[in-house]
C-alpha positions as CSV (number, residue, x, y, z in Angstrom):
1,M,10.3,-31.8,-15.1
2,N,11.2,-32.6,-11.5
3,R,11.6,-29.0,-10.2
4,R,10.0,-28.6,-6.8
5,V,8.3,-25.3,-6.0
6,V,8.2,-23.8,-2.5
7,I,6.7,-20.7,-0.8
8,T,9.4,-18.5,0.8
9,G,7.6,-15.2,1.4
10,L,4.1,-14.0,2.4
11,G,2.4,-10.6,2.5
12,V,-1.2,-9.7,3.2
13,V,-3.7,-6.9,3.4
14,A,-6.9,-8.5,4.7
15,P,-10.1,-7.3,6.4
16,N,-9.0,-9.0,9.7
17,G,-5.3,-8.2,9.6
18,T,-2.8,-6.2,7.7
19,G,0.7,-7.9,7.8
20,I,1.4,-11.5,8.5
21,P,1.7,-11.3,12.3
22,D,-1.8,-9.6,12.7
23,F,-3.4,-11.8,10.1
24,L,-2.0,-15.0,11.7
25,Q,-3.3,-14.0,15.1
26,A,-6.7,-13.2,13.7
27,I,-7.2,-16.5,11.9
28,Q,-6.0,-18.5,14.9
29,N,-8.4,-16.7,17.1
30,G,-11.4,-16.5,14.8
31,V,-11.4,-12.7,14.5
32,S,-13.9,-11.2,12.0
33,G,-12.9,-8.3,9.8
34,I,-16.6,-7.5,8.9
35,R,-17.8,-4.1,10.0
36,F,-20.8,-1.9,9.6
37,N,-20.4,0.7,6.8
38,P,-22.5,3.8,7.2
39,Q,-21.9,4.9,3.6
40,Y,-23.8,1.8,2.4
41,E,-26.6,2.6,4.8
42,A,-26.7,6.2,3.3
43,L,-26.8,4.7,-0.2
44,N,-29.8,2.5,0.8
45,F,-28.0,-0.8,0.1
46,N,-29.7,-3.9,1.4
47,C,-26.3,-5.2,2.7
48,Q,-24.7,-2.6,4.9
49,V,-21.6,-4.4,6.1
50,S,-18.3,-5.2,4.4
51,G,-14.8,-6.4,4.9
52,V,-12.4,-3.5,4.5
53,P,-8.8,-3.6,5.6
54,V,-7.4,-1.2,8.1
55,F,-4.9,0.5,5.7
56,E,-2.7,3.5,6.2
57,W,-2.2,5.0,2.7
58,N,0.7,7.2,3.9
59,H,2.7,4.1,4.8
60,L,3.2,3.5,1.1
61,E,5.8,6.2,1.2
62,N,8.1,3.5,2.7
63,Y,7.4,1.2,-0.3
64,V,7.7,3.3,-3.4
65,T,9.7,6.3,-4.6
66,E,8.5,9.8,-3.7
67,V,7.6,10.5,-7.4
68,S,5.6,7.3,-7.6
69,F,3.8,7.9,-4.3
70,H,2.6,11.4,-5.2
71,G,1.1,10.1,-8.5
72,L,-0.4,7.0,-6.9
73,K,-4.2,6.5,-6.9
74,G,-6.4,3.5,-6.4
75,Q,-6.9,1.5,-3.2
76,G,-6.5,-1.8,-5.1
77,I,-3.1,-0.8,-6.4
78,G,-2.1,0.4,-2.9
79,Y,-3.1,-2.9,-1.3
80,A,-1.1,-4.8,-3.9
81,I,2.1,-2.8,-3.5
82,K,2.1,-3.4,0.3
83,A,1.3,-7.1,0.1
84,A,3.8,-7.8,-2.7
85,L,6.7,-5.9,-1.2
86,D,6.0,-7.3,2.3
87,A,6.2,-10.8,0.7
88,W,9.4,-9.9,-1.1
89,T,11.1,-8.8,2.2
90,D,9.6,-11.7,4.1
91,A,11.4,-14.0,1.7
92,G,14.7,-12.3,2.7
93,N,15.1,-9.9,-0.2
94,T,15.5,-6.1,-0.3
95,F,13.8,-3.8,-2.8
96,D,16.8,-1.6,-3.4
97,T,16.9,-2.8,-7.0
98,E,17.3,0.3,-9.0
99,N,20.5,-0.9,-10.7
100,D,19.6,-4.6,-11.2
101,T,17.0,-6.5,-13.2
102,H,16.0,-9.9,-11.9
103,W,15.8,-11.8,-15.2
104,D,15.1,-15.0,-13.3
105,T,12.1,-13.6,-11.4
106,G,8.6,-12.7,-12.7
107,C,5.3,-11.6,-11.4
108,V,1.7,-12.7,-11.9
109,F,-0.7,-10.4,-10.0
110,G,-4.4,-10.4,-10.8
111,N,-7.4,-8.2,-10.2
112,S,-10.9,-7.7,-11.6
113,V,-11.5,-4.1,-12.3
114,S,-9.7,-0.8,-11.7
115,D,-11.1,1.3,-8.9
116,T,-14.2,3.0,-10.3
117,S,-13.5,6.2,-8.3
118,V,-10.6,6.8,-10.6
119,I,-12.7,6.0,-13.7
120,K,-15.4,8.3,-12.4
121,N,-12.9,11.1,-12.2
122,I,-11.8,10.6,-15.8
123,I,-15.4,10.5,-17.0
124,A,-16.3,13.7,-15.1
125,R,-13.2,15.6,-16.4
126,V,-13.7,14.5,-20.0
127,D,-17.5,15.3,-20.0
128,A,-16.6,18.7,-18.6
129,K,-14.2,19.2,-21.5
130,E,-11.3,19.3,-19.0
131,A,-9.3,16.3,-20.2
132,K,-6.1,18.4,-20.0
133,K,-6.5,18.5,-16.2
134,L,-6.3,14.8,-15.8
135,G,-2.5,14.8,-15.8
136,S,0.1,12.5,-17.4
137,R,-0.3,9.6,-14.9
138,V,-4.0,8.9,-15.0
139,I,-3.6,5.9,-17.4
140,E,-1.3,4.0,-14.9
141,Q,-4.0,4.5,-12.3
142,V,-6.8,3.0,-14.3
143,M,-5.1,0.3,-16.5
144,N,-5.9,-3.2,-15.3
145,S,-2.2,-4.1,-15.2
146,G,-1.4,-1.1,-12.9
147,A,-0.7,-3.1,-9.8
148,T,1.6,-5.6,-11.7
149,A,3.4,-2.7,-13.3
150,Y,4.1,-0.9,-10.0
151,I,5.3,-4.1,-8.3
152,S,7.6,-5.3,-11.1
153,G,9.0,-1.8,-11.7
154,R,9.8,-1.3,-8.0
155,L,11.5,-4.6,-7.7
156,G,13.1,-4.8,-11.2
157,L,11.5,-8.1,-12.2
158,G,12.6,-9.1,-15.7
159,N,10.9,-12.4,-16.3
160,K,7.2,-12.9,-17.2
161,V,5.1,-10.0,-15.9
162,I,1.4,-10.8,-16.3
163,T,-1.9,-9.5,-15.0
164,N,-4.5,-12.3,-14.9
165,S,-8.2,-11.9,-14.3
166,A,-10.6,-14.9,-13.7
167,A,-13.2,-13.4,-11.3
168,C,-13.2,-15.2,-7.9
169,A,-10.6,-17.7,-9.1
170,T,-8.1,-15.0,-9.9
171,G,-5.8,-15.3,-6.9
172,S,-5.4,-19.1,-6.9
173,Q,-5.0,-19.0,-10.7
174,A,-2.1,-16.5,-10.3
175,V,-0.5,-18.9,-7.8
176,L,-0.9,-21.8,-10.2
177,M,0.5,-19.8,-13.1
178,G,3.6,-18.9,-11.0
179,Y,4.0,-22.5,-9.9
180,E,3.9,-23.7,-13.6
181,Y,6.5,-21.2,-14.8
182,I,8.9,-22.4,-12.1
183,K,8.0,-26.1,-12.5
184,Y,8.7,-26.1,-16.2
185,G,11.9,-24.1,-16.0
186,M,10.8,-20.7,-17.3
187,A,11.6,-18.9,-14.1
188,K,13.5,-19.4,-10.8
189,R,11.3,-17.3,-8.7
190,M,7.8,-15.7,-9.1
191,L,6.0,-13.1,-7.1
192,V,2.3,-14.0,-7.3
193,G,-1.0,-12.8,-5.9
194,S,-4.1,-10.7,-6.4
195,T,-5.9,-7.6,-5.2
196,E,-9.4,-6.2,-5.0
197,H,-11.0,-3.0,-3.8
198,V,-14.8,-3.2,-3.5
199,D,-15.8,0.4,-3.8
200,P,-19.5,1.6,-3.6
201,Y,-20.1,1.1,-7.3
202,I,-18.9,-2.5,-7.4
203,F,-20.7,-3.2,-4.0
204,G,-23.9,-1.7,-5.3
205,A,-23.8,-3.9,-8.4
206,F,-23.6,-7.0,-6.3
207,D,-26.3,-5.7,-3.9
208,S,-28.6,-5.4,-6.9
209,M,-28.1,-9.1,-7.7
210,R,-29.6,-10.0,-4.2
211,V,-26.7,-12.3,-3.5
212,L,-25.4,-10.4,-0.4
213,S,-26.4,-11.0,3.2
214,R,-28.9,-8.4,4.5
215,K,-30.1,-9.9,7.8
216,F,-27.0,-9.2,9.9
217,N,-26.5,-5.5,9.4
218,S,-26.8,-4.8,13.2
219,V,-24.2,-7.6,14.0
220,P,-21.5,-7.4,11.4
221,G,-19.2,-10.0,12.9
222,Q,-22.0,-12.6,12.4
223,A,-22.8,-11.7,8.9
224,S,-20.5,-14.0,6.9
225,R,-21.7,-17.6,7.5
226,P,-20.3,-20.2,5.1
227,M,-22.0,-23.6,5.5
228,S,-24.5,-22.2,8.0
229,A,-28.2,-23.0,7.9
230,T,-28.8,-19.2,8.3
231,A,-26.4,-18.1,5.6
232,G,-28.1,-15.4,3.6
233,G,-25.5,-14.5,1.0
234,F,-21.9,-13.4,0.9
235,I,-20.2,-10.3,2.3
236,P,-17.9,-8.4,-0.1
237,G,-14.4,-7.9,1.2
238,S,-11.3,-6.1,-0.1
239,G,-7.6,-6.6,0.2
240,A,-4.6,-8.3,-1.4
241,G,-2.4,-11.3,-0.9
242,A,1.1,-12.0,-2.2
243,L,3.4,-15.1,-2.2
244,V,7.0,-15.5,-3.3
245,L,7.4,-18.9,-5.0
246,E,10.8,-20.3,-5.7
247,D,12.5,-23.3,-7.3
248,L,13.6,-25.4,-4.3
249,D,17.3,-25.5,-5.3
250,F,17.3,-21.8,-5.8
251,A,15.7,-21.2,-2.4
252,L,18.1,-23.6,-0.6
253,A,21.1,-22.1,-2.3
254,R,20.4,-18.7,-0.8
255,G,19.3,-20.1,2.6
256,A,15.7,-19.1,2.3
257,S,13.1,-20.1,5.0
258,I,10.3,-22.2,3.6
259,Y,6.6,-22.1,4.6
260,A,5.2,-24.9,2.5
261,E,5.5,-26.7,-0.9
262,I,3.1,-26.6,-3.8
263,L,2.7,-30.1,-5.2
264,G,0.5,-29.1,-8.2
265,G,-2.8,-27.9,-9.3
266,A,-5.3,-27.5,-12.1
267,N,-7.4,-24.8,-13.8
268,N,-10.3,-25.3,-16.1
269,S,-13.7,-24.1,-17.2
270,G,-17.0,-25.9,-17.2
271,G,-17.8,-24.2,-20.5
272,Q,-21.1,-22.8,-19.2
273,R,-22.7,-26.1,-20.1
274,N,-24.7,-28.7,-18.2
275,G,-25.9,-26.3,-15.6
276,G,-22.9,-24.0,-15.8
277,S,-23.5,-20.4,-16.6
278,M,-22.0,-16.9,-16.1
279,T,-22.8,-17.1,-12.4
280,A,-23.1,-20.8,-11.7
281,P,-20.6,-23.7,-12.1
282,N,-20.9,-26.7,-14.2
283,N,-20.4,-29.3,-11.4
284,E,-18.7,-31.7,-13.8
285,G,-16.0,-29.0,-14.4
286,V,-15.5,-28.5,-10.7
287,I,-15.1,-32.2,-10.0
288,K,-12.7,-32.6,-12.9
289,C,-10.6,-29.6,-11.7
290,I,-10.2,-31.1,-8.2
291,E,-9.5,-34.6,-9.6
292,D,-6.9,-33.2,-12.1
293,A,-5.2,-31.2,-9.4
294,I,-4.9,-34.3,-7.2
295,T,-3.6,-36.4,-10.2
296,N,-1.1,-33.7,-11.2
297,S,0.2,-33.5,-7.6
298,N,0.6,-37.3,-7.4
299,V,-1.2,-37.6,-4.1
300,N,-3.9,-39.9,-2.9
301,P,-7.2,-38.1,-2.3
302,H,-7.6,-39.9,1.1
303,D,-4.3,-38.3,2.2
304,I,-5.8,-34.8,2.1
305,D,-5.9,-33.5,5.7
306,L,-7.7,-30.2,5.0
307,I,-9.9,-28.6,2.4
308,S,-9.7,-24.8,2.2
309,G,-12.9,-24.3,0.3
310,H,-14.4,-21.5,-1.8
311,L,-17.5,-21.7,0.4
312,T,-19.1,-18.2,0.1
313,A,-22.2,-18.5,2.4
314,T,-24.6,-18.9,-0.5
315,L,-26.8,-21.8,-1.7
316,A,-23.7,-22.9,-3.7
317,D,-22.0,-24.2,-0.5
318,K,-24.1,-27.4,-0.5
319,M,-23.2,-28.1,-4.1
320,E,-19.5,-27.4,-3.5
321,I,-19.4,-29.9,-0.7
322,R,-21.2,-32.4,-2.9
323,N,-18.6,-31.9,-5.6
324,W,-15.8,-32.4,-3.1
325,V,-17.4,-35.7,-2.0
326,A,-17.6,-36.9,-5.6
327,A,-14.0,-35.7,-6.5
328,L,-12.4,-37.3,-3.4
329,G,-14.6,-40.5,-3.5
330,T,-15.3,-40.2,0.2
331,D,-18.2,-40.0,2.6
332,S,-18.9,-38.5,6.0
333,S,-16.8,-41.1,7.8
334,K,-13.6,-40.0,6.1
335,F,-14.3,-36.5,4.9
336,P,-11.3,-34.1,5.5
337,L,-11.5,-31.2,7.9
338,T,-12.9,-28.3,6.0
339,N,-12.8,-24.5,6.6
340,S,-13.6,-21.3,4.9
341,L,-11.6,-18.1,5.6
342,K,-14.6,-16.1,4.3
343,S,-16.3,-16.6,7.6
344,M,-13.7,-14.0,8.9
345,T,-12.9,-11.9,5.9
346,G,-16.0,-12.0,3.7
347,H,-15.5,-12.7,0.0
348,C,-12.6,-10.7,-1.3
349,L,-13.5,-11.5,-4.9
350,S,-10.3,-11.5,-7.0
351,A,-8.2,-11.2,-3.8
352,A,-9.9,-14.2,-2.2
353,G,-7.7,-16.9,-3.6
354,S,-4.4,-15.3,-2.8
355,I,-5.4,-14.3,0.8
356,E,-6.8,-17.8,1.4
357,C,-3.6,-19.4,0.0
358,I,-1.6,-17.4,2.6
359,A,-3.9,-18.8,5.3
360,V,-3.2,-22.3,4.0
361,A,0.6,-21.7,4.0
362,L,0.4,-20.4,7.6
363,Q,-1.7,-23.3,8.8
364,I,0.8,-25.8,7.3
365,F,3.8,-23.9,8.7
366,H,2.4,-23.4,12.2
367,Q,0.4,-26.7,12.2
368,F,-3.1,-25.6,13.1
369,I,-6.5,-25.4,11.5
370,H,-8.3,-22.1,11.7
371,P,-12.0,-22.2,12.8
372,N,-15.1,-21.6,10.8
373,I,-16.8,-18.8,12.8
374,N,-20.6,-18.3,12.7
375,L,-21.1,-22.0,12.3
376,E,-23.2,-22.7,15.4
377,D,-26.0,-23.9,13.1
378,P,-24.4,-25.8,10.3
379,N,-26.5,-26.7,7.3
380,P,-27.9,-30.2,7.9
381,E,-27.4,-31.2,4.3
382,I,-23.7,-30.3,4.6
383,V,-23.3,-32.1,7.9
384,E,-24.9,-35.2,6.4
385,M,-22.1,-35.2,3.7
386,T,-19.2,-34.3,5.9
387,G,-20.0,-35.2,9.5
388,M,-19.9,-32.5,12.2
389,D,-16.4,-33.3,13.2
390,A,-15.1,-32.1,9.8
391,L,-16.3,-28.6,10.4
392,P,-14.2,-27.1,13.2
393,T,-15.6,-24.1,15.0
394,A,-12.5,-23.6,17.2
395,C,-8.8,-23.5,16.3
396,I,-7.3,-27.0,16.3
397,K,-3.6,-27.8,16.8
398,K,-3.0,-30.7,14.5
399,E,-0.4,-32.2,12.2
400,I,-1.2,-31.1,8.6
401,N,0.6,-32.6,5.7
402,I,-1.6,-32.0,2.6
403,V,-4.1,-29.3,1.9
404,A,-6.4,-28.8,-1.1
405,K,-7.4,-25.2,-1.9
406,A,-10.0,-24.3,-4.5
407,N,-11.7,-21.3,-5.8
408,F,-14.5,-21.0,-8.4
409,G,-15.5,-17.9,-10.3
410,F,-18.1,-16.2,-12.4
411,G,-17.7,-17.3,-16.0
412,D,-17.6,-21.0,-14.8
413,V,-13.9,-21.0,-14.1
414,N,-12.2,-23.2,-11.6
415,T,-8.8,-23.5,-9.9
416,C,-7.6,-26.1,-7.4
417,L,-4.1,-26.2,-5.7
418,I,-2.5,-28.9,-3.6
419,F,-0.1,-27.7,-0.8
420,S,2.1,-29.8,1.5
421,K,4.3,-29.5,4.4
422,F,7.9,-29.0,3.2
423,R,10.3,-31.9,3.6
424,N,13.8,-31.8,2.4
425,N,14.3,-35.2,0.9
426,G,17.9,-34.7,0.0
């Protein structure tokens, strides 16, 4: 199959910017979206900062019908609706589709768990023998496919409609799945992405694992520190990212603007063997995923201009860089420029991959490399592998042709995508 797949629309709800214009300005200028959360202090969490988007719930009235809006619950679903419909209109479409079904267009939109505040309400009502008071719409609020159902129903999407879930690899996996459906002729257009709302119950569970940073509660903007010698764990974030992917011929025929092209990718699992576990990757699996993505994309690893890493600000950062070195067959003299959006957003879990893919598309389209903030003290072991020049701490205006984007998730799952600057070769 020779179908080319391009990105024609973007939508984002991120801790450091809601909507593409605000998000673009934030990543160009190294703006952090990490803030102190007094609720987490009151709950006696060790980590008391988080990345929560500035989000006006009532604005959703402009996105869904009045009936849908008044029955809508769950921040994650709300984030997803805004990001997805913004991406749809950014691609030049309208969402007045009540009389039409787009049989050529599908949706893959992932998440990890439903908002536990909704689940808590169900449990409380049932335990109080008041199930009849829950109403007729509670299931759509709590089902894992709620976001995908709202999006596809609002837009009348009639092709494959799928909710994926692969922990921190969810967002990039959704993009890869949408790419494959178009590449192999099963759809002309796919709306893909992921969402996550980290409520106090999810946050508390991570805090109990002692994997969150706790040393920067008084200076939230400095708390998320990928690749730093003083990184003390990741910062949970929330949000959603959405991308419209199209068959190139389909996009050109309707005069669509194009942000970037997806050349290929790969998804695998390390099988929780040889050092891999529920929470740690099998390094062999990570290396194979990157190598397979490069092979499937028909690019030379030495032509990669930028790595958009997973890089969470944990001890795993060193191993991730070591795996990139092995997969690319390079050393510090030729290591690509590398950045981590998590320095500004924290780790948005299932939403991380889709939000980071949007950052990649914007960097390619506007030809810049966003900074790694909070990297005044890079980890010496990482610098030894990459060289300091590969870790930008300020925005760089530079020609970018090929970008590798990867995410790795609990359960030892891996996804890597290869993006490129779009060139119309005929």
